[in-house]
C-alpha positions in Angstrom: 83.2 -61.2 0.9 85.2 -64.2 -0.2 86.4 -63.7 -3.8 85.0 -67.1 -5.0 81.6 -66.3 -3.4 81.6 -62.9 -5.0 82.2 -64.4 -8.4 79.4 -66.9 -7.8 77.0 -64.1 -6.9 78.0 -62.0 -9.8 77.4 -64.9 -12.2 74.1 -65.7 -10.6 72.9 -62.2 -11.4 74.6 -62.0 -14.8 72.8 -61.5 -18.0 75.7 -61.5 -20.3 78.7 -63.4 -19.0 81.6 -64.1 -21.4 84.7 -66.2 -21.0 88.1 -65.7 -22.6 90.2 -68.9 -22.4 93.8 -69.7 -23.2 96.3 -72.6 -23.1 96.1 -72.9 -19.3 92.6 -74.3 -19.4 93.7 -77.2 -21.5 96.9 -78.1 -19.6 94.8 -80.2 -17.2 93.6 -82.1 -20.3 97.2 -83.1 -21.1 98.0 -80.4 -23.6 101.1 -78.5 -22.4 101.3 -74.8 -22.9 103.4 -74.3 -26.0 105.6 -71.9 -24.1 106.0 -74.0 -21.0 108.9 -76.4 -20.3 108.1 -79.5 -22.4 105.8 -77.5 -24.7 106.2 -77.4 -28.4 108.1 -74.1 -28.4 110.8 -75.6 -26.1 111.6 -78.0 -28.9 110.7 -76.1 -32.0 111.7 -72.5 -32.6 108.3 -70.7 -33.0 109.7 -68.4 -35.7 111.1 -71.4 -37.6 108.0 -73.6 -37.2 105.1 -71.4 -36.2 105.3 -68.5 -38.7 103.3 -68.4 -41.9 106.5 -67.5 -43.9 108.2 -70.6 -42.6 105.3 -72.7 -43.5 105.2 -71.4 -47.1 109.0 -71.7 -47.4 109.1 -75.3 -46.2 105.6 -76.8 -45.5 106.8 -80.4 -45.1 109.1 -79.4 -42.3 106.4 -77.5 -40.5 103.9 -80.2 -41.0 106.0 -82.6 -38.9 105.6 -80.3 -35.9 101.9 -79.9 -36.7 101.4 -83.7 -36.7 103.0 -83.9 -33.2 100.6 -81.2 -32.1 97.6 -83.2 -33.5 98.7 -86.3 -31.6 98.6 -84.3 -28.3 95.2 -82.7 -29.1 93.7 -86.0 -30.3 94.6 -87.7 -27.0 93.1 -84.9 -24.9 89.6 -84.8 -23.4 87.7 -82.0 -21.7 88.5 -81.4 -18.1 86.1 -80.1 -15.3 86.8 -76.5 -16.3 85.5 -77.1 -19.9 82.5 -78.9 -18.5 81.8 -76.1 -16.0 81.7 -73.5 -18.7 79.4 -75.7 -20.8 77.1 -76.0 -17.8 77.0 -72.2 -17.3 76.0 -71.8 -20.9 73.3 -74.5 -20.6 71.9 -72.5 -17.7 71.8 -69.4 -19.8 74.4 -67.5 -17.8 77.4 -67.7 -20.1 76.7 -66.3 -23.5 79.9 -67.1 -25.3 83.4 -68.6 -24.9 86.1 -66.7 -26.8 89.0 -69.2 -27.0 92.6 -68.8 -28.1 92.9 -72.6 -28.2 92.6 -74.7 -31.4 91.8 -78.0 -29.6 88.0 -78.0 -29.8 87.7 -79.2 -26.2 85.0 -76.6 -25.4 82.8 -78.1 -28.1 83.6 -81.6 -26.9 82.4 -80.6 -23.4 79.1 -79.3 -24.8 79.7 -75.5 -25.3 77.8 -74.3 -28.3 78.7 -70.6 -28.7 82.5 -70.9 -29.1 84.3 -68.1 -30.9 87.6 -69.6 -32.1 89.9 -66.5 -32.1 92.9 -68.4 -33.6 90.9 -70.9 -35.7 90.9 -74.6 -35.2 92.5 -77.8 -36.4 89.4 -79.7 -37.5 89.7 -78.8 -41.2 92.5 -78.2 -43.6 92.6 -75.4 -46.2 94.3 -75.3 -49.6 96.8 -72.5 -49.9 96.2 -72.3 -53.7 92.4 -72.7 -54.3 91.0 -72.3 -50.8 89.2 -75.6 -50.7 88.5 -77.0 -47.2 88.7 -80.7 -46.2 87.9 -82.4 -42.9 91.2 -83.4 -41.4 90.1 -87.1 -41.4 89.9 -87.0 -45.2 93.5 -85.8 -45.7 96.3 -88.2 -46.4 99.5 -87.6 -44.5 101.5 -90.4 -46.3 103.3 -87.7 -48.2 104.5 -84.4 -46.7 103.2 -81.9 -47.2 99.6 -83.1 -47.7 98.1 -81.9 -51.0 94.8 -80.6 -52.3 93.2 -82.2 -55.4 94.4 -79.1 -57.3 98.0 -79.9 -56.3 98.2 -77.0 -53.8 99.6 -77.4 -50.3 97.1 -78.0 -47.5 97.4 -76.1 -44.2 95.5 -76.3 -40.9 92.6 -73.9 -40.5 94.3 -72.1 -37.5 96.3 -68.9 -37.4 100.0 -68.9 -37.8 102.3 -66.2 -36.4 102.3 -63.4 -39.0 98.6 -63.9 -39.9 95.6 -61.8 -38.8 92.7 -63.0 -36.7 89.9 -64.4 -38.9 87.6 -61.3 -39.4 84.4 -63.1 -38.4 85.9 -64.4 -35.2 87.4 -61.0 -34.4 84.1 -59.2 -35.0 82.1 -61.7 -32.9 84.6 -61.6 -30.1 84.5 -57.8 -29.9 80.7 -57.8 -30.1 80.2 -60.2 -27.2 82.9 -58.6 -25.1 81.3 -55.2 -25.4 78.0 -56.6 -24.0 79.6 -58.6 -21.2 78.6 -57.8 -17.6 81.0 -60.4 -16.2 84.1 -61.3 -18.1 86.1 -64.4 -17.1 89.8 -64.5 -18.1 90.7 -68.2 -17.7 94.1 -69.8 -18.2 95.6 -66.9 -20.2 97.8 -63.9 -19.4 96.1 -62.1 -22.3 99.4 -60.5 -23.0 99.5 -61.0 -26.8 97.6 -58.7 -29.1 94.9 -58.6 -30.3 93.4 -60.9 -27.6 95.0 -58.7 -25.0 92.5 -55.9 -26.0 89.5 -58.0 -25.0 89.8 -57.7 -21.2 90.5 -54.0 -21.5 87.4 -53.6 -23.8 85.3 -55.6 -21.3 86.4 -53.4 -18.4 85.9 -50.2 -20.2 82.4 -51.4 -21.2 81.5 -51.9 -17.5 82.1 -55.6 -17.0 83.2 -57.2 -13.7 86.6 -58.8 -14.5 87.4 -62.2 -13.1 90.8 -63.8 -13.5 91.3 -67.5 -13.0 95.0 -68.3 -13.1 97.4 -70.0 -10.6 99.8 -67.1 -10.9 99.2 -63.3 -11.2 99.5 -61.7 -14.6 99.9 -58.1 -15.9 96.1 -57.9 -15.7 95.9 -58.7 -12.0 96.8 -55.3 -10.6 95.6 -53.2 -13.5 92.2 -54.5 -14.4 91.1 -57.6 -12.5 88.3 -57.2 -9.9 88.7 -60.7 -8.5 91.7 -63.1 -9.0 91.2 -66.7 -8.1 94.7 -68.1 -7.9 93.9 -71.7 -8.7 93.8 -74.0 -11.6 90.7 -73.7 -13.8 89.7 -77.3 -13.2 89.5 -76.6 -9.5 88.2 -73.0 -9.5 85.3 -73.3 -11.9 83.7 -76.3 -10.3 84.1 -74.6 -7.0 82.3 -71.5 -8.4 79.5 -73.7 -9.6 79.2 -75.4 -6.3 78.9 -71.9 -4.6 76.1 -71.2 -7.1 74.3 -74.5 -6.1 74.8 -76.2 -9.5 77.9 -78.3 -8.8 76.2 -81.6 -8.6 74.6 -81.3 -12.0 77.9 -80.1 -13.6 79.6 -83.3 -12.4 77.4 -85.5 -14.5 78.6 -84.0 -17.8 
């Protein structure tokens, strides 16, 4: 059977489908993969700008990179892959999206059960008192931005050197263990602890689908079906094979 049709049939019968998404799903929305040519890490050393120790040592310097990232994210809009996942959730097929992205594009597309494994950029948190502010309320006239208590504000996403937020980690593990179809989309899932989720899904009995233009380390070891295509092409095609493509296009 054609791989795409097999995925469509599996999803049609699924009771607990879950998706794990990474940077690749948002590339089609205009957000380059940080590690790709032209991505942020090609211009900013990740250890110098992306590590929590670097932020605490020189937050003003790191904030200049963060503001560039915000400009990219703010200009982005959900693409057909984000909308397709939202449609699968609306149909009761997809139970959750676990995303490594901090761009909130899944929510913008209409997904409601989004587990943000690496946090998000919608709010800022004070390093001193822990107070949180919507990003829109923060002033960036002075670097670094400050809390009312005088402490330094930071984005509510995970820097290198920090752990995954415990609530997000617990929820991601819980939905993965229950998954009967597990979609790995736009990520090589090579970096721990996100790399454990496909292995956990497979060991729990899930049918593992990989949607990536290129093969990854998962492809030969764990993947049941690899659709070697961009997510914005592959996911609408899967929905079309399920007979729900026309509705997904209206989102």
